[in-house]
C-alpha positions in Angstrom: 92.6 58.4 100.9 95.4 60.7 101.2 96.2 61.4 97.2 99.0 63.0 95.9 99.1 66.6 94.3 102.2 66.6 92.6 101.2 64.1 89.7 99.0 66.3 87.9 99.5 69.2 85.4 97.4 71.8 84.0 97.2 71.4 80.2 95.7 73.7 77.7 96.2 77.2 76.3 92.8 78.8 75.1 91.3 82.0 76.6 88.8 79.4 78.9 91.9 77.5 80.3 94.0 80.5 80.9 91.1 81.8 83.0 90.8 78.9 84.8 95.0 79.2 85.3 94.4 82.3 86.6 91.5 81.3 88.8 93.5 78.3 90.4 96.3 80.4 91.1 94.5 83.3 93.0 92.4 80.4 95.0 95.9 79.0 95.7 96.9 82.4 97.2 94.1 82.3 99.4 93.3 79.8 102.4 89.3 80.3 102.0 87.2 77.2 101.0 86.6 76.4 97.4 83.8 75.3 95.0 84.5 73.8 92.1 81.5 72.9 89.7 81.4 71.2 86.3 80.0 67.9 84.8 81.2 64.5 85.6 84.7 64.0 83.9 85.6 67.8 83.3 88.7 67.4 86.0 87.5 69.3 89.1 90.3 67.0 91.1 92.8 68.2 89.0 91.8 71.6 89.8 91.3 70.6 93.3 95.1 69.3 93.2 96.4 72.1 91.8 95.3 74.6 94.5 96.4 72.3 97.2 100.2 71.7 95.6 100.6 75.6 95.1 99.1 76.6 98.3 100.9 77.0 101.9 99.6 74.1 102.8 101.4 71.9 100.1 103.7 70.6 102.5 101.0 68.9 104.5 98.2 66.2 103.3 95.6 66.4 100.5 93.0 64.2 101.8 90.3 63.3 99.4 87.1 61.3 99.3 83.9 61.1 97.3 80.9 61.7 99.0 78.6 60.0 96.3 77.4 56.5 96.9 78.4 56.2 100.6 75.6 55.2 103.2 75.5 58.0 106.3 77.4 55.7 108.5 80.0 55.0 106.2 80.6 58.7 105.1 80.6 59.7 109.2 83.6 57.5 109.8 85.4 58.1 106.8 85.1 62.1 107.7 85.3 62.2 111.4 87.1 58.8 112.0 85.9 56.1 115.0 87.2 54.5 118.2 87.5 50.9 118.2 84.2 48.9 119.2 82.1 51.7 117.8 80.3 49.1 115.6 80.7 46.2 113.9 84.1 46.0 111.7 85.5 48.2 114.5 88.6 46.4 115.3 90.8 49.6 116.1 90.8 53.6 116.3 90.8 55.1 113.2 91.2 58.7 112.5 89.4 60.1 110.1 89.9 62.3 106.5 89.5 65.6 108.2 91.9 64.6 111.0 94.4 63.2 108.4 94.4 66.5 106.4 95.2 68.7 109.8 97.2 71.7 108.1 96.3 70.2 104.7 93.5 70.3 102.5 90.3 67.9 102.5 89.0 67.5 99.1 84.8 66.7 99.1 84.1 65.0 95.7 80.3 64.9 94.7 79.7 66.8 97.8 76.3 67.6 96.4 75.1 64.0 97.2 75.4 64.1 100.5 72.3 63.7 102.9 71.3 66.3 104.9 72.4 64.9 107.9 75.7 65.0 106.7 75.3 68.2 105.6 74.5 69.2 109.0 77.7 67.7 110.5 80.0 69.3 107.7 78.5 72.6 108.5 79.0 72.3 112.1 82.5 71.4 111.1 83.3 74.0 109.3 81.4 76.7 112.0 83.8 75.2 114.7 86.6 73.0 113.3 86.1 70.4 115.8 86.3 66.6 114.7 84.5 63.9 116.8 85.2 60.5 116.0 82.5 57.9 116.0 81.8 56.2 119.3 84.1 58.3 121.2 83.2 60.8 124.3 86.2 62.4 124.8 86.2 66.3 123.6 86.3 66.9 120.2 89.4 67.3 118.7 90.4 70.8 117.0 91.9 70.5 113.5 93.4 73.3 110.9 91.8 72.0 107.2 91.2 74.3 104.4 87.8 72.2 102.3 87.4 72.5 98.9 84.4 70.9 97.7 83.1 69.9 94.1 80.0 69.0 92.9 78.1 68.0 89.2 74.8 69.2 90.3 73.0 72.7 90.4 73.4 73.5 93.9 70.8 76.5 94.0 68.4 74.3 92.0 69.2 71.8 94.8 68.2 74.3 97.5 65.2 75.2 95.5 64.0 71.6 96.2 65.3 71.3 99.4 68.0 68.7 99.0 70.8 71.0 99.6 71.3 73.5 102.9 71.3 77.1 101.9 73.6 78.0 105.1 76.1 75.2 104.0 76.0 76.4 100.3 77.4 79.7 101.8 80.0 78.3 103.4 81.4 76.1 100.9 81.0 79.0 98.0 83.8 81.5 99.4 85.6 81.1 96.0 83.6 79.7 93.1 85.5 77.9 89.7 83.8 76.4 87.6 85.7 74.2 84.9 84.3 73.9 81.6 83.6 70.9 79.1 86.4 70.2 76.5 83.7 70.8 74.2 83.5 74.4 75.1 87.3 74.5 74.7 88.5 73.1 71.6 91.3 75.4 71.0 93.2 72.7 73.4 92.3 69.7 71.4 96.3 69.9 69.9 97.6 70.2 72.7 95.9 67.6 75.3 96.5 65.3 71.9 100.4 65.8 72.0 100.2 65.2 76.0 98.2 62.2 75.7 99.7 60.3 72.8 103.4 61.1 73.8 103.9 58.6 76.0 101.8 56.1 73.6 104.7 56.8 70.7 107.3 56.5 73.3 106.4 53.0 75.0 105.9 51.6 71.2 109.0 53.4 69.7 106.7 55.0 67.0 107.4 58.3 65.3 105.4 61.9 66.7 102.0 62.3 65.4 101.4 65.3 63.5 98.1 67.3 64.3 96.7 68.4 61.2 92.7 70.1 60.5 91.5 66.2 59.6 91.7 65.1 63.2 91.2 68.6 64.0 87.5 68.1 62.5 87.3 64.7 63.4 88.0 65.2 67.0 85.9 68.0 67.3 82.8 66.0 66.0 83.4 63.4 68.6 84.3 65.3 71.5 82.8 64.3 75.0 82.7 66.5 78.0 86.1 64.9 79.8 89.3 65.0 78.4 90.1 61.8 79.6 91.4 59.4 76.5 93.1 56.1 78.5 93.5 54.7 74.5 94.5 56.5 71.5 94.6 55.5 68.0 94.9 57.8 65.1 91.8 57.4 63.1 92.5 56.2 59.3 91.9 58.0 56.1 89.2 55.2 55.7 87.2 56.1 58.8 84.9 58.3 59.3 
């Protein structure tokens, strides 16, 4: 699917977040492939969108796909496209993510979950830039796509276990960006608190909540790896 890179922003001024912001800026200046690592929920997709938005490819599409849980046949079709009649349910020609992202960026989330067969197909694309739709007998089309991949796995460990191709790892790992979990950058909590609570305060016409050391302690004790708080309610004095 094609994702918008305009609806994301960077929040945080801790030392770790400032280093991450610098790495995003440096990656955006380059056209090299990027491998983003980090635990589930830390915002690897946000980093990918920020890189694309600040890059020379920002005028072109950012196409994203989550590689986890997709069977090979479906993932191959989603990445490379298919022609009408190539399989049951293929009623029309459909371009794949890599074609749609021509002159733009393709974001492959959870790339560490791909089978070795799909890893081989991705490696060939990275080497040649050629895309051939499933079921097509035509000569493969050449596209100009920057690839950003993300994973929550230790790919070096996966290579040792024979679950990930070493040659593909080095193709993807040109620029490496690690996204730390929130528990390692607790100084960002006040800013994140203000950012996520402001819309709720506006919608409910409530006065802006002030940040104190008491909620800092309470929130620090409850930190999860992700900085995702879809619902917020300030803890009362009687709550622990």
